[in-house]
N, C-alpha and C positions, 0 to 999 in steps of 0.2 A: 810327082811329089806334091802332097797337099800342104797347106799352110802350117798345120800342127807338126807334121813331119819335118818341115823346114825349120821350125822353131826348136824342136828337140835337137836337130843337127847343129843348129847355131849355139845352143846352150851346152852342148858337149865340148865346146871350145871356150866357154866363159866361166870365170869364177863368180860366185855370189859372195859379196862381202858384207859382213855384219860388224858389230862393234867389238865382239870378242872372238868370233870364228869366221873362217872363210870356207865355203864349199867349193872344192876344186874338182873338176871332172877327173875321174879315176883314169890313170895311165898304167901301162905295164910296169913302170917303175914303182908303183904303189902296192903291187900285189904281195910283196914280201911282208909289208906292214899289215896288210889285211889278213894274211894267213896267220901271222903272230897273234893278232887280236882275236880272230875267230876261234883260235885254238885255246884261248884262255878258258879254263873250266867254267867260269861264271858266264861268259859269253855263249859257250856251247849250250849251257843249260837254258838260258833265256831265249836263244835263237832256235832251240829244239834241234840242234845239230847233233846227230847220233854218233859221229866219229870225227876224229881230227881230219882236217883237210891238208893236202900237200900243195906246194907251190905249183906243181904240174897240173893238179886238178883245178886250181884257181886260174891258171893260165888258160886251160881249156874252156872254163866258164867265161872268161874274159873275151876270148875269140868269138864265142857265140853272142855275147853281149854286144860286141861291136857291130854285128849284123842287124840287130834289132833297131827299129825306128821309133819305138814308143817307150823308151827306157832311159832314165838318167841316173847315174851312179856316181856319187861324190865321195871324196875323202873329206873329213872334217879336219881343218887345220887350225891350230891356235895362232895367235898373231906373231909368234916366233917362227911360223912355218912348219911346225912339227905335225905330222899326221897323228891325230888323237882319236879318230873314229871314222865312221861311214854313215851315209844317209842315202836314200834313194826314192825316186818316184818312178813307178813302172805301170805297164798296161795303160798308158796315157791316151785318153780320148777326151773330147770336149765334154762328154757326159760324165765320165768317172775315171779316176786313177787310184793307185794304191801308194801310200807312203809307208816305207819300211826299210829293212836292212840297216836299221839304226843301231849303232853301238858306239860306245866311248871306252877307250882304253881305261882299265880299272885304276891305273896310276893317276889319271886326270879327272875321273868322274866326279869327285867331290870338291874339286878345286875352284870351279866356276860354273855358272849356268850355261855350259856349252850345249847341252842337249836342247833346252828350250829355244835357244837362238837358231840352232841348226834346223830344228823342225819349222820354226817360223819362216826362215828363208825359203825352205822348200814349199811350204803352204802358200806363201805370197806369190811365188813363181807360178804355181799351179792355178791359183785363182786369177791373179792379175795379168799374167802374160799368156798362159795357155787357155784361159777361159773355161777351166774345168768346173763342172757344176757340183760334183760330189767327190770327196776324198775318203777313201777307205783306209782303215788301220786295224791291224790285229795284234793284240798284246797277249802274251802268255797270261793265263788267268791268275797265276800267283805272283806276277810281277807288280807288286803294289805300287812301286814308284812310277812305273810307266803308265799303269792304269789311271793313277791319280793325275799325272801330267796330261795324258790324253784327254781326260774329262775337263781339265782346266782350260784346254784350248777350245772346248765347246763340242768335241766329238760326242755323239750320242750312241750309247750302248744299244745294240739291236738284238744280239743273240750270242750264244756260245757256238764256237766252231771247233772242229777237230783237225789238227795238223799232225800227221804221223802219230796218232794215238794220244796226243796231249790236247787238253782243253785250252782254247784261246778265246778272248773276248773280241767280238767283231763290232767295230765302231764305224760310223759315218759322220762326215762333217760337210756342211754347206757353207757358202760364203756368208749367209745370213746368221748362222750359229757360231761362226769363227770368232773367238774372243782374243784377238790379237793384242788389244790394249792391256789386258791383264799381264801378258807375257812381257810386253814392252816395259811395264812398270817394274816387274821383277828385275829385268836387265838394268833399268835406270838406277834402281836402289843399289844393286850390286856394284855398278860402276862408280857410284857416289861414295862408297865405303872408304 
């Protein structure tokens, strides 16, 4: 087992705590919440999920996930401990990884800056702990909110990609272009309200 694999295994047992959200490693107990959120029509659209998923299919996916050594999948929980979304780093190497599987329950999406902090927690882990050089993100081309937020973090648009027949914007971020302080300022202002 190499150092990075050991770190991924370690962080599959650790929560990442922020000011308004916590990222908790996904467990089998979370799968029903994940299925509920992923089957929301808005989430299906933005995740380019062609059909509703079942608890059984999510359990099968989860069993395969547990075997991987380069993948971290979290639930996003508010400070009351409610599962309100998911976030993920996968295909993790020191050279590159992908940040994705991000969703926030539509009932909570506009109540606080949960998404920016959830992204920031995962990016900090990738850069500062795993030593990743480049982080990749792909947002559906017509998801204006996510494309704007992705750019706000400092991700650079490189090209359009195709995922199951739908155009996505392919972005990359390096530690040098990461604009963490802008997101921290948004969180600070929100907390001071």
